[in-house]
C-alpha positions in Angstrom: 0.0 0.0 0.0 1.1 3.5 -0.8 1.2 5.8 2.2 2.2 9.4 2.4 2.0 12.0 5.1 -0.2 15.0 4.5 0.4 18.5 5.7 -2.2 21.3 5.3 -0.2 24.4 4.3 -0.4 27.7 6.1 -3.1 30.0 4.7 -5.5 27.2 3.8 -8.7 27.8 5.6 -11.4 26.2 3.4 -12.0 23.3 1.2 -9.4 22.9 -1.5 -9.1 21.3 -5.0 -7.7 17.9 -5.5 -8.3 17.8 -9.2 -10.5 18.4 -12.1 -11.1 15.0 -13.7 -12.9 14.3 -16.9 -15.1 11.3 -16.7 -16.7 8.9 -19.1 -18.9 5.8 -18.8 -15.7 3.8 -18.6 -14.2 5.9 -15.7 -11.5 8.5 -15.6 -9.5 8.9 -18.8 -5.8 9.3 -17.8 -2.5 10.3 -19.3 -4.0 11.2 -22.7 -0.9 13.0 -24.1 2.5 12.0 -22.7 4.2 14.6 -24.9 2.4 17.5 -23.3 4.7 18.2 -20.4 3.8 20.3 -17.4 5.5 23.8 -17.5 5.3 25.6 -14.1 5.9 29.0 -15.7 2.6 28.8 -17.6 0.6 28.9 -14.4 2.6 31.7 -12.8 -0.2 34.3 -13.3 -2.5 32.2 -11.0 0.2 30.8 -8.7 -0.9 32.6 -5.5 -4.5 31.4 -6.0 -3.3 27.8 -6.6 -1.2 27.8 -3.5 -4.3 28.5 -1.3 -7.0 26.8 -3.3 -5.1 23.8 -4.9 -2.2 23.3 -2.5 0.1 20.3 -2.5 -0.7 18.5 0.8 2.0 15.9 0.4 4.4 16.8 3.2 7.4 15.3 1.4 6.9 16.7 -2.2 7.6 20.0 -3.9 4.8 22.4 -4.7 4.8 21.7 -8.4 4.7 17.9 -8.0 1.0 17.7 -7.4 0.1 20.1 -10.2 2.3 18.3 -12.6 0.7 15.0 -11.7 -2.8 16.4 -12.1 -2.0 18.1 -15.4 -0.3 15.0 -16.8 -2.9 12.5 -15.7 -6.1 14.5 -16.1 -5.5 17.9 -17.7 -4.1 16.4 -20.9 -7.4 14.5 -21.2 -9.6 17.5 -20.3 -7.8 19.5 -23.0 -10.1 18.0 -25.7 -12.6 20.6 -24.5 -12.0 24.2 -25.5 -12.3 25.5 -21.9 -9.4 23.3 -20.9 -7.2 23.2 -24.0 -4.1 24.7 -22.4 -2.4 24.2 -19.1 -3.3 27.7 -17.9 -7.0 27.2 -18.9 -7.2 23.9 -17.1 -6.0 25.3 -13.8 -7.8 28.6 -14.2 -11.1 26.9 -14.8 -10.6 24.5 -11.9 -10.2 27.6 -9.7 -13.3 29.1 -11.3 -15.3 25.9 -10.3 -13.8 26.1 -6.8 -14.8 29.7 -6.4 -18.3 29.0 -7.5 -19.0 26.7 -4.6 -18.4 27.8 -1.0 -18.6 24.4 0.6 -17.5 25.6 4.0 -20.3 28.2 4.0 -22.9 25.8 2.8 -22.1 23.5 5.7 -21.9 26.4 8.2 -25.4 27.6 7.2 -26.7 24.2 8.2 -25.4 25.0 11.7 -22.4 22.7 11.4 -18.8 23.8 12.2 -15.6 21.9 12.0 -15.1 20.1 15.3 -12.3 17.7 16.3 -14.1 16.6 19.5 -17.5 15.3 18.3 -18.7 13.8 15.0 -21.5 15.1 12.8 -24.3 13.3 11.1 -23.0 12.6 7.6 -26.4 13.1 6.0 -26.6 16.7 7.4 -23.3 17.6 5.8 -24.3 16.0 2.5 -27.8 17.6 2.6 -26.3 21.1 3.4 -24.2 20.9 0.2 -26.9 19.4 -2.0 -29.4 22.0 -0.9 -27.2 24.9 -2.3 -26.1 23.1 -5.4 -29.4 21.5 -6.2 -27.3 18.5 -7.3 -26.0 15.4 -5.5 -22.4 15.2 -4.4 -20.2 12.3 -3.2 -18.5 12.4 0.2 -15.5 10.4 1.1 -13.9 9.6 4.5 -11.1 7.6 6.1 -10.7 5.9 9.4 -8.0 7.6 11.4 -6.3 6.6 14.6 -7.6 8.8 17.4 -11.1 9.2 16.1 -14.1 7.0 17.0 -15.8 7.7 13.6 -14.2 8.2 10.1 -12.9 11.6 9.2 -14.4 13.4 6.2 -11.5 13.9 3.8 -12.9 14.8 0.4 -15.9 15.2 -1.8 -16.8 15.2 -5.5 -18.8 18.1 -7.0 -19.6 17.1 -10.5 -20.0 19.4 -13.5 -20.7 19.1 -17.2 -18.2 20.3 -19.8 -19.4 23.9 -19.5 -18.8 23.7 -15.7 -22.5 23.7 -14.8 -23.3 21.5 -11.7 -24.7 18.0 -12.4 -25.6 15.1 -10.1 -22.7 12.8 -9.2 -24.8 9.7 -9.7 -22.4 8.2 -12.2 -19.6 8.0 -9.6 -19.3 4.5 -8.4 -16.4 4.8 -6.0 -17.0 3.8 -2.4 -18.2 6.8 -0.4 -18.6 7.3 3.3 -20.8 4.6 4.6 -21.0 5.5 8.3 -23.8 7.6 9.9 -21.4 9.9 11.7 -18.1 11.5 10.6 -15.6 13.9 12.0 -15.5 17.2 10.1 -12.2 18.6 11.3 -11.1 22.2 11.5 -8.7 23.4 8.9 -5.4 23.9 10.6 -1.7 23.4 9.9 -1.7 19.8 11.2 0.0 16.8 9.9 -2.1 13.6 9.6 
């Protein structure tokens, strides 16, 4: 099993981007153009936004490592759509999607706050997001030593090619299956 240590960078105070992944009925197309190499200088105009909204959380990797991986694996596949047909457009439009959905606020409006001491009902978290998007999302969690219930770690918000929200019904990955999860505060912690 592959294991890495995560570190939430300073300045990160809300949900961040893991990636923008094109999907098809067969899953996630990957590594569509091995000759289209990642060039960090192309994303320099949006670097500050990426550092906060799409940070590298792998404690032992350079900042560009994560973006390079996402571009190589998913961005080169998304590039078949005009909105994503360059490295800069891919990352810029992912930031646009992120900025269009204030997940932290949606959950807060439901009366839920990050809390490391007590778990929250997963359905309340899910419903608070679905209410604002008017579309289904997928929530993922992991068991973690020190917590009696799984920890909410990520979610999928699905869009069409024009970045309009759609239901995530096609996603078949295993989601959180416990009634309660910990929704932890954003802090500069290693886990």
